[in-house]
C-alpha positions as CSV (number, residue, x, y, z in Angstrom):
1,M,0.1,-0.1,0.0
2,T,1.3,3.4,-0.9
3,I,0.3,6.3,1.3
4,V,1.0,10.0,0.2
5,S,2.0,12.2,3.3
6,F,1.1,16.0,3.4
7,D,4.5,17.1,2.0
8,G,3.7,15.2,-1.1
9,L,6.2,12.4,-0.5
10,S,5.2,8.7,-1.1
11,T,5.9,6.2,1.6
12,K,5.4,2.5,2.3
13,K,3.6,1.3,5.1
14,E,3.8,-2.2,6.0
15,W,1.0,-3.9,8.0
16,T,1.8,-4.5,11.6
17,P,-0.4,-6.5,14.2
18,V,0.1,-4.0,17.0
19,P,-2.3,-1.0,16.9
20,E,-1.3,2.6,17.8
21,K,-1.7,3.5,21.6
22,K,-4.3,5.8,20.7
23,V,-6.5,3.2,19.0
24,T,-5.9,0.9,22.0
25,A,-6.7,3.5,24.5
26,A,-10.1,4.5,22.8
27,T,-11.1,0.6,22.4
28,L,-10.2,0.0,25.9
29,A,-12.3,3.1,27.2
30,G,-15.3,1.9,25.1
31,A,-15.2,-1.5,26.5
32,V,-14.7,-0.2,30.3
33,V,-17.8,1.9,29.9
34,T,-19.9,-0.6,28.4
35,I,-19.1,-3.0,31.3
36,L,-19.7,-0.4,33.8
37,V,-23.1,0.5,32.3
38,W,-23.9,-3.2,32.4
39,I,-22.9,-3.4,36.1
40,L,-25.1,-0.5,36.9
41,H,-27.8,-2.1,35.3
42,L,-27.5,-5.4,37.2
43,T,-27.5,-3.2,40.5
44,G,-30.7,-1.5,39.5
45,V,-29.5,1.7,38.1
46,D,-30.9,2.4,34.4
47,I,-29.2,4.4,31.9
48,P,-30.8,5.1,28.8
49,S,-28.9,3.7,25.9
50,E,-28.6,7.0,24.2
51,V,-26.8,8.4,27.4
52,A,-24.8,5.3,27.7
53,A,-23.7,5.7,23.8
54,A,-22.7,9.2,24.3
55,I,-20.7,8.6,27.5
56,T,-18.9,5.9,25.7
57,T,-18.2,8.1,22.7
58,V,-16.9,11.0,24.8
59,L,-14.7,8.9,26.9
60,A,-13.3,7.1,23.9
61,A,-12.5,10.3,22.3
62,V,-10.7,11.8,25.3
63,A,-8.8,8.5,26.0
64,G,-7.6,8.5,22.4
65,Y,-6.8,12.3,22.5
66,M,-4.7,11.9,25.8
67,A,-2.9,8.6,24.8
68,P,0.5,9.2,23.5
69,H,1.4,8.9,19.9
70,T,3.1,5.6,18.7
71,H,6.2,6.5,16.8
72,R,6.2,5.1,13.2
73,P,9.7,4.7,11.8
74,D,8.1,3.6,8.3
75,L,7.1,7.2,7.6
76,A,9.1,9.9,6.2
77,E,10.5,12.4,8.5
78,P,8.8,15.9,8.7
79,V,10.1,18.5,6.1
80,A,11.4,20.7,9.0
81,R,13.5,18.1,10.5
82,R,15.1,17.1,7.3
83,S,16.0,20.8,6.3
84,T,17.5,21.6,9.7
85,A,19.7,18.5,9.7
86,S,21.1,19.1,6.2
87,T,22.0,22.7,6.8
88,S,25.1,22.1,9.0
């Protein structure tokens, strides 16, 4: 698969079975909220499905935003880094 980056350079990306940290964090947040809503339901607290879905969406977005970025060495360096490295 060929990916064209924002600076117009083509890079090759190989498939990896390890997802990015942001994807993992968002997925786990969604699963945790779903389990918590289920536990609350077992204890007699009813949460409307729309509210549960909204909570899941918001917490998954927050977890994905706050998780650290996974370094991807298969992508080309940003243009700013290459230009500063070659000016010496």
